[in-house]
Residue frames relative to the residue before (quaternion, step in Angstrom):
aa qw qx qy qz dx dy dz
M 1.0000 0.0000 0.0000 0.0000 0.00 0.00 0.00
K 0.5333 -0.6480 0.4593 0.2911 3.35 -1.04 0.88
N 0.5002 -0.6336 0.4997 0.3140 3.48 -1.16 0.90
I 0.2661 -0.7576 0.5754 0.1554 3.75 -1.09 0.71
K 0.1839 -0.7655 0.6113 0.0807 3.51 -0.76 1.11
Y 0.2184 -0.7824 0.5691 0.1272 3.54 -0.99 0.86
I 0.1577 -0.7103 0.6760 0.1166 3.43 -1.19 0.75
I 0.0473 -0.8102 0.5832 -0.0340 3.52 -0.46 1.27
A 0.0382 -0.7682 0.6390 0.0005 3.57 -0.86 1.18
S 0.4976 -0.6429 0.4837 0.3244 3.52 -1.02 0.78
L 0.8250 0.2076 -0.2583 0.4579 3.43 -1.18 1.08
L 0.6377 0.4989 -0.2830 0.5142 3.49 1.53 -0.04
V 0.1973 -0.8002 0.5504 0.1335 3.54 -0.55 1.03
I 0.0977 -0.7900 0.6048 0.0241 3.56 -0.58 1.02
S 0.0809 0.8201 -0.5638 0.0551 3.63 -0.63 0.94
F 0.0208 -0.7632 0.6456 0.0154 3.55 -1.25 0.49
L 0.4684 -0.6383 0.5223 0.3167 3.48 -1.31 0.29
G 0.1037 -0.7550 0.6474 0.0105 3.46 -1.24 0.98
C 0.4039 -0.7065 0.5001 0.2959 3.47 -1.28 0.03
D 0.3382 -0.7377 0.5515 0.1928 3.55 -0.68 1.00
V 0.4219 -0.7750 0.4141 0.2233 3.55 -0.52 1.20
D 0.6476 0.5480 -0.3167 0.4243 3.53 1.21 -0.51
D 0.8488 0.0986 -0.0355 0.5182 3.61 0.86 -0.89
N 0.4433 -0.7550 0.3897 0.2855 3.49 1.34 0.24
I 0.4052 0.6928 -0.4903 0.3398 3.51 1.29 0.52
N 0.5330 -0.5893 0.4824 0.3687 3.72 -1.21 0.48
T 0.1654 -0.7544 0.6334 0.0480 3.57 -1.03 0.91
V 0.1897 -0.7619 0.6046 0.1340 3.48 -0.89 0.85
Y 0.1923 -0.7782 0.5879 0.1085 3.59 -0.73 1.02
D 0.0869 -0.7695 0.6325 -0.0156 3.41 -1.18 0.96
S 0.4420 -0.7499 0.4138 0.2665 3.56 -0.60 1.08
V 0.7203 0.3746 -0.2564 0.5244 3.69 1.34 -0.31
N 0.8563 0.1220 -0.0579 0.4985 3.57 0.59 -0.94
G 0.5607 0.6660 -0.3600 0.3355 3.60 1.12 -0.17
Q 0.7307 -0.3684 0.3471 0.4581 3.58 -1.44 -0.17
T 0.3921 -0.6999 0.5364 0.2621 3.49 -1.19 0.67
G 0.0925 -0.7733 0.6252 0.0512 3.58 -0.88 0.84
V 0.0855 -0.7923 0.6040 -0.0095 3.57 -1.11 0.92
G 0.1991 0.8127 -0.5351 0.1165 3.54 -0.80 0.78
F 0.5444 -0.6220 0.4487 0.3399 3.56 -1.22 0.44
T 0.2974 -0.7412 0.5829 0.1498 3.51 -1.15 0.86
T 0.6733 0.4439 -0.2690 0.5266 3.59 1.31 -0.36
S 0.2570 -0.8161 0.4977 0.1421 3.65 -0.38 1.17
T 0.8153 0.0323 0.0821 0.5723 3.64 0.80 -1.17
T 0.0066 -0.7920 0.6098 -0.0275 3.60 -0.86 0.95
S 0.2497 -0.7707 0.5725 0.1264 3.53 -0.90 1.12
V 0.1499 -0.8033 0.5764 0.0073 3.65 -0.71 1.17
I 0.0973 -0.6789 0.7228 0.0848 3.56 -1.10 0.76
V 0.2245 -0.7713 0.5877 0.0961 3.43 -0.85 1.19
P 0.2487 -0.7501 0.5978 0.1346 3.65 -0.78 1.17
E 0.7639 -0.4307 0.2683 0.3988 3.42 -1.44 0.17
D 0.7327 0.3886 -0.2006 0.5214 3.52 1.18 -0.86
G 0.5789 -0.5980 0.3797 0.4039 3.69 1.20 0.20
V 0.1525 -0.7828 0.6001 0.0625 3.49 -1.40 0.27
T 0.2047 -0.7644 0.5887 0.1653 3.56 -0.97 0.71
V 0.2208 -0.7738 0.5924 0.0395 3.50 -1.02 1.17
T 0.1819 -0.7766 0.5974 0.0832 3.58 -0.92 0.93
V 0.0627 -0.7889 0.6093 0.0496 3.51 -0.92 0.96
N 0.4953 -0.6950 0.4608 0.2436 3.64 -1.15 0.62
V 0.0806 -0.7555 0.6484 0.0478 3.58 -1.21 0.68
Q 0.2054 -0.7943 0.5614 0.1086 3.57 -1.18 0.31
S 0.1782 -0.7718 0.6008 0.1076 3.68 -1.00 0.68
T 0.4834 -0.6600 0.4894 0.3020 3.57 -1.15 0.54
K 0.7685 0.2289 -0.1188 0.5856 3.52 1.27 -0.51
T 0.3854 -0.6431 0.6034 0.2716 3.46 -1.49 0.41
S 0.2319 -0.7141 0.6460 0.1374 3.45 -1.52 0.19
S 0.5696 -0.6102 0.4636 0.2969 3.49 -1.40 0.57
S 0.7661 0.2358 -0.1532 0.5779 3.55 1.39 -0.27
D 0.6459 -0.4946 0.3963 0.4256 3.52 -1.27 0.40
R 0.1408 -0.7714 0.6158 0.0767 3.63 -1.21 0.72
S 0.1440 -0.7585 0.6329 0.0585 3.50 -1.32 0.76
F 0.0522 -0.7851 0.6169 0.0176 3.49 -1.12 0.85
D 0.4023 -0.7275 0.5065 0.2286 3.58 -0.92 0.82
V 0.1943 -0.7308 0.6379 0.1455 3.54 -1.39 0.37
S 0.1530 -0.7581 0.6139 0.1582 3.58 -1.25 0.26
V 0.5291 -0.6294 0.4793 0.3069 3.47 -1.42 0.38
D 0.3643 -0.6976 0.5842 0.1982 3.44 -0.96 0.99
E 0.2729 -0.8158 0.4935 0.1285 3.59 0.09 1.38
D 0.6444 0.5355 -0.3421 0.4253 3.65 0.95 -0.69
A 0.7590 0.4039 -0.2062 0.4671 3.51 1.06 -0.82
S 0.6391 0.5736 -0.2426 0.4512 3.51 1.41 -0.39
D 0.0472 -0.7654 0.6345 0.0961 3.60 -1.14 0.38
G 0.5741 0.5716 -0.4287 0.3999 3.57 -1.21 -0.27
S 0.5840 -0.6019 0.4557 0.2982 3.50 -1.40 -0.27
S 0.5185 -0.6238 0.4655 0.3539 3.59 -1.00 0.60
A 0.5757 0.5642 -0.3827 0.4514 3.63 1.28 -0.24
D 0.5756 0.6279 -0.3733 0.3675 3.63 1.16 -0.17
Y 0.8167 0.1648 -0.0127 0.5528 3.50 1.22 -0.50
S 0.1331 -0.7719 0.6069 0.1342 3.51 -1.28 0.26
I 0.2445 -0.8534 0.4509 0.0929 3.54 -0.60 1.05
G 0.2571 -0.7628 0.5488 0.2255 3.62 -0.75 0.71
S 0.5773 -0.5337 0.4796 0.3897 3.55 -1.29 -0.51
I 0.5434 -0.5553 0.5161 0.3605 3.54 -1.31 0.32
T 0.0625 -0.7827 0.6191 0.0158 3.48 -0.96 1.14
I 0.0308 -0.7717 0.6352 0.0035 3.52 -0.89 0.97
P 0.3643 -0.7845 0.4670 0.1835 3.55 -0.40 1.30
A 0.6142 -0.5636 0.3703 0.4098 3.63 -1.00 0.67
G 0.8291 0.2109 -0.2223 0.4676 3.49 -1.08 0.88
S 0.6362 0.5143 -0.3213 0.4769 3.59 1.18 0.16
F 0.3853 -0.6690 0.5826 0.2541 3.59 -1.26 0.65
D 0.7087 0.4870 -0.2235 0.4589 3.63 1.18 -0.61
G 0.0340 0.8095 -0.5860 0.0152 3.46 -1.15 0.77
T 0.3216 -0.7228 0.5725 0.2154 3.67 -1.19 0.01
L 0.1721 -0.6848 0.6954 0.1338 3.38 -1.63 0.37
D 0.1820 -0.7741 0.5988 0.0958 3.59 -0.83 1.00
V 0.0288 -0.7634 0.6453 -0.0044 3.57 -1.14 0.94
T 0.1684 -0.7902 0.5843 0.0759 3.56 -0.76 1.07
F 0.1840 -0.7724 0.6065 0.0409 3.52 -0.94 1.10
G 0.0548 0.8004 -0.5875 0.1059 3.47 -1.04 1.03
N 0.5363 0.6675 -0.4082 0.3164 3.61 -0.84 -1.02
F 0.1190 0.8741 -0.4686 0.0464 3.60 1.30 0.52
D 0.6892 0.5060 -0.2847 0.4335 3.55 0.84 -1.18
N 0.7597 0.4213 -0.2111 0.4480 3.57 0.96 -0.77
L 0.4952 0.6254 -0.4449 0.4070 3.61 1.30 0.00
A 0.4292 -0.6822 0.5129 0.2955 3.66 -0.96 0.64
D 0.5293 -0.6296 0.4734 0.3153 3.52 -1.10 0.76
L 0.8742 0.1105 -0.0698 0.4675 3.50 -1.14 0.62
T 0.5566 0.5484 -0.4014 0.4779 3.55 1.12 0.72
S 0.2107 -0.7909 0.5659 0.0994 3.46 -0.94 0.90
F 0.1866 -0.8077 0.5567 0.0540 3.54 -0.90 1.12
T 0.2510 -0.7590 0.5868 0.1288 3.61 -1.19 0.52
L 0.0656 -0.7388 0.6707 0.0073 3.48 -1.13 1.08
V 0.1479 -0.7781 0.6102 0.0180 3.52 -0.85 1.17
L 0.0738 -0.7983 0.5964 0.0399 3.58 -0.69 0.87
K 0.1056 -0.7948 0.5927 0.0765 3.51 -0.99 0.81
L 0.5634 -0.5884 0.4391 0.3788 3.55 -1.15 0.53
A 0.1349 -0.7474 0.6477 0.0604 3.54 -1.27 0.75
L 0.0139 0.8604 -0.5029 0.0809 3.55 0.59 1.36
P 0.4517 -0.6704 0.5144 0.2862 3.56 -1.13 0.58
D 0.7047 -0.4628 0.3302 0.4245 3.51 -1.27 0.50
G 0.7607 0.3267 -0.2864 0.4823 3.58 -1.00 0.88
V 0.6969 0.3904 -0.2679 0.5386 3.58 1.13 -0.10
A 0.1767 -0.8321 0.5223 0.0608 3.57 -0.53 1.13
V 0.5324 -0.6222 0.4594 0.3440 3.59 -1.25 0.18
V 0.0323 0.7817 -0.6227 0.0085 3.64 -0.80 0.82
G 0.7352 0.2917 -0.2564 0.5555 3.63 -0.77 0.93
S 0.7120 -0.3479 0.3067 0.5272 3.69 -0.51 -1.15
N 0.3050 -0.7524 0.5556 0.1793 3.54 -1.04 0.78
S 0.7535 0.3106 -0.2232 0.5347 3.59 1.18 0.22
T 0.0692 -0.7628 0.6355 0.0971 3.58 -1.26 0.23
T 0.2626 -0.7905 0.5446 0.0983 3.54 -1.00 0.86
F 0.1494 -0.7555 0.6321 0.0861 3.54 -1.15 0.87
N 0.0949 -0.7714 0.6224 0.0921 3.59 -0.80 0.85
Y 0.0177 0.8654 -0.4933 0.0859 3.54 -0.26 1.27
L 0.0204 0.7951 -0.6055 0.0277 3.59 -1.06 0.56
K 0.6062 -0.5550 0.4350 0.3678 3.60 -1.29 0.49
K 0.5544 -0.6329 0.4486 0.3012 3.50 -0.96 0.86
I 0.0768 -0.7923 0.6053 -0.0010 3.56 -0.80 0.99
L 0.4143 -0.6651 0.5446 0.2990 3.51 -1.21 0.37
C 0.1638 0.8161 -0.5329 0.1524 3.60 -0.50 1.12
N 0.0935 -0.8243 0.5584 0.0036 3.54 -0.63 1.03
D 0.6523 0.5562 -0.3025 0.4167 3.61 1.17 -0.44
M 0.1195 -0.8638 0.4893 0.0137 3.47 -0.17 1.37
E 0.1381 -0.7444 0.6496 0.0703 3.54 -1.27 0.66
L 0.0682 -0.7580 0.6487 0.0030 3.54 -0.93 1.15
V 0.1203 -0.7675 0.6296 -0.0072 3.50 -1.05 1.07
I 0.0798 0.7959 -0.6000 -0.0100 3.61 -0.79 0.75
N 0.1477 -0.7475 0.6406 0.0951 3.49 -0.95 0.99
T 0.2582 -0.8102 0.5090 0.1336 3.53 -0.39 1.21
D 0.4424 -0.5725 0.5948 0.3503 3.41 -1.52 0.08
F 0.7611 -0.4073 0.2025 0.4624 3.67 -1.07 0.00
Y 0.7306 0.4174 -0.2156 0.4956 3.46 1.06 -0.91
A 0.0128 0.8638 -0.5015 0.0465 3.51 0.62 1.24
S 0.4989 0.6556 -0.3921 0.4094 3.46 1.51 -0.25
E 0.6510 0.5178 -0.3091 0.4610 3.53 1.22 -0.35
T 0.6554 0.5853 -0.2564 0.4025 3.59 1.33 -0.37
S 0.1664 0.7654 -0.6132 0.1022 3.64 -0.83 0.65
W 0.1030 -0.7896 0.6012 0.0666 3.62 -1.19 0.31
E 0.0055 0.7856 -0.6170 -0.0469 3.51 -1.30 0.27
L 0.2334 -0.7380 0.6179 0.1381 3.57 -1.30 0.45
T 0.0885 -0.7930 0.6028 0.0061 3.56 -0.68 1.17
D 0.4391 -0.6960 0.5080 0.2542 3.49 -1.32 0.56
S 0.7745 -0.3790 0.2059 0.4626 3.59 -1.19 -0.04
T 0.6594 0.4885 -0.2878 0.4937 3.59 1.27 -0.45
G 0.5789 -0.6140 0.3714 0.3872 3.55 1.21 -0.14
A 0.4850 0.6927 -0.3994 0.3542 3.48 1.34 -0.01
V 0.4359 -0.7051 0.4885 0.2722 3.63 -0.90 0.68
V 0.1266 -0.8356 0.5318 0.0537 3.59 -0.51 1.07
E 0.7595 -0.0141 -0.0479 0.6486 3.58 1.36 -0.39
S 0.1817 0.7781 -0.5962 0.0779 3.55 -1.22 0.47
D 0.0053 0.7826 -0.6224 0.0127 3.52 -1.25 0.27
G 0.6552 0.5302 -0.3851 0.3758 3.46 -1.39 0.39
P 0.5501 -0.0619 -0.8184 -0.1544 1.59 -2.41 0.51
F 0.4429 -0.7182 0.4948 0.2080 3.59 -1.31 0.37
A 0.6426 -0.5261 0.3712 0.4153 3.51 -1.22 0.05
N 0.6184 -0.5675 0.3948 0.3737 3.58 -1.05 0.74
G 0.5864 0.5904 -0.4175 0.3651 3.62 -0.95 0.62
V 0.4862 -0.6699 0.4609 0.3199 3.56 -0.95 0.62
A 0.2002 0.7807 -0.5625 0.1843 3.62 -0.50 1.03
Q 0.3440 -0.6684 0.6105 0.2493 3.55 -1.42 0.21
Y 0.1055 -0.7456 0.6569 0.0365 3.46 -1.08 1.01
N 0.1793 -0.7854 0.5922 0.0150 3.55 -1.22 0.91
W 0.0374 0.7609 -0.6478 -0.0030 3.69 -0.95 0.59
A 0.0857 -0.7205 0.6866 0.0469 3.41 -1.51 0.56
F 0.1250 0.7640 -0.6124 0.1601 3.45 -0.90 1.18
T 0.3348 -0.7522 0.5342 0.1920 3.47 -1.17 0.51
L 0.1622 -0.8191 0.5462 0.0669 3.51 -0.84 1.02
P 0.4780 -0.6461 0.5103 0.3061 3.73 -0.94 0.66
D 0.6318 -0.5217 0.3772 0.4317 3.58 -1.03 0.39
G 0.4031 0.7084 -0.4951 0.3009 3.60 -0.86 0.73
V 0.5080 -0.5957 0.5381 0.3122 3.54 -1.45 -0.15
Y 0.0260 -0.8047 0.5907 -0.0530 3.50 -0.87 1.08
T 0.2344 -0.7516 0.5845 0.1963 3.52 -1.26 0.08
F 0.1368 -0.8005 0.5786 0.0762 3.54 -0.66 1.07
S 0.0235 -0.7993 0.6000 -0.0234 3.50 -0.81 1.11
I 0.1722 -0.7537 0.6305 0.0690 3.47 -1.28 0.79
F 0.1773 -0.8310 0.5259 0.0376 3.54 -0.71 1.06
D 0.0665 -0.7610 0.6398 0.0843 3.54 -1.22 0.59
A 0.4397 -0.7373 0.4484 0.2490 3.63 -0.47 1.17
F 0.7098 0.4678 -0.2735 0.4500 3.57 1.03 -0.82
G 0.4483 -0.7285 0.4013 0.3275 3.50 1.29 -0.41
D 0.6468 0.5044 -0.3619 0.4430 3.57 1.15 0.61
G 0.5488 -0.6563 0.3802 0.3514 3.49 1.25 0.73
L 0.7567 -0.3375 0.3241 0.4566 3.56 -1.24 -0.81
Y 0.6110 0.5218 -0.3858 0.4534 3.63 0.84 0.92
D 0.1782 -0.8331 0.5224 0.0346 3.48 -0.66 1.11
G 0.6616 -0.4763 0.3039 0.4930 3.53 1.35 0.21
N 0.7641 0.2880 -0.0980 0.5688 3.46 1.35 -0.44
V 0.7692 0.2011 -0.0434 0.6050 3.61 0.66 -1.32
T 0.2216 -0.7333 0.6348 0.1014 3.47 -1.16 1.08
G 0.1682 -0.7909 0.5814 0.0898 3.64 -0.65 0.97
N 0.1347 -0.7889 0.5915 0.0980 3.46 -1.31 0.07
Y 0.1214 -0.7893 0.5873 0.1317 3.57 -1.27 0.08
T 0.1024 -0.7743 0.6213 0.0625 3.56 -1.31 0.53
L 0.0596 -0.7561 0.6469 0.0786 3.56 -1.02 0.76
S 0.0143 0.8463 -0.5158 0.1321 3.51 -0.38 1.26
C 0.0648 -0.7421 0.6573 0.1145 3.57 -1.35 0.34
S 0.7891 -0.1414 0.0173 0.5975 3.56 -0.22 1.24
L 0.8178 -0.1777 0.1058 0.5371 3.72 -0.49 -0.92
I 0.5655 0.6188 -0.3879 0.3832 3.55 1.30 -0.42
I 0.1792 -0.7197 0.6614 0.1121 3.64 -0.85 1.02
H 0.1713 -0.7930 0.5764 0.0974 3.69 -0.45 1.28
A 0.8024 -0.0569 0.0406 0.5927 3.72 0.95 -0.67
T 0.1127 0.7729 -0.6208 0.0668 3.50 -1.11 0.69
G 0.1020 0.8062 -0.5734 0.1043 3.53 -1.25 0.63
A 0.0206 -0.8250 0.5632 0.0420 3.56 -1.08 0.22
G 0.7794 0.3983 -0.2153 0.4330 3.55 -1.09 0.35
N 0.7279 -0.4200 0.2932 0.4558 3.50 -1.16 -0.57
F 0.0545 -0.8202 0.5672 -0.0506 3.47 -0.34 1.46
G 0.5476 -0.5783 0.3732 0.4758 3.57 1.42 0.02
A 0.7900 -0.3516 0.2267 0.4483 3.50 -1.18 -0.61
V 0.7815 0.0039 -0.0038 0.6238 3.70 1.05 -0.33
Q 0.0684 -0.7403 0.6682 0.0266 3.36 -1.49 0.73
S 0.1071 -0.8399 0.5319 -0.0163 3.59 -0.55 1.18
T 0.0697 -0.7948 0.6025 0.0201 3.62 -0.88 0.82
T 0.4074 -0.6736 0.5587 0.2610 3.63 -1.08 0.58
V 0.1137 -0.7915 0.5992 0.0404 3.63 -0.69 0.92
N 0.1258 -0.7649 0.6304 0.0409 3.60 -0.64 1.28
V 0.0916 -0.7773 0.6208 0.0456 3.59 -0.63 1.01
N 0.8531 -0.1758 0.0334 0.4901 3.43 -0.55 1.44
Q 0.3731 0.7231 -0.4483 0.3701 3.46 1.14 1.01
């Protein structure tokens, strides 16, 4: 479900129809007097769990402000999640007074007991009180795995027809180009690269000379830069003229 951004102007009532997950009735949201809607704006988060653990923050949004801080609970979707409850601790959604925006903190640990080279999934769902409806998404997903040392990269690009518009480069922390290729011959094709990167921080950038990314109006292309189970960069479709991602190698 697409995330819904709200533009709230004082004295202007903006309303829209949503779907109440309990009884499927239409609900009208009003930034001043209407029903409160709360939802996640972050759909999926990839988490690398280091030895000392890590806390990850995801964003939520409300259709209304309040004069006091608000907290909302979440629950684990047991059917969609695996791993162990010992792997994580879950906070509550906190929306500060006077704000439409809030956060949820989830801490991942249990490093010694996480299986090597195994990815786990945690799906959290809103547990909202009566009178508060879901708007946007009622769930958020964490894909987490134990930190591994990995330097052998694989890059896969599936092009649209106009591959002559596509190129890519990988730069190090000084801005020097360490790997690059393209543009390519026109035609839908898959390209694969394998290379080794020393530990460090890099930037992966993919370019489209026409400015419509890996989409030609018919074919939707995609790309993934990975190292074992670690997805360092991924994207698809129309990302414009350039899409850049920070790549942390064993950092």
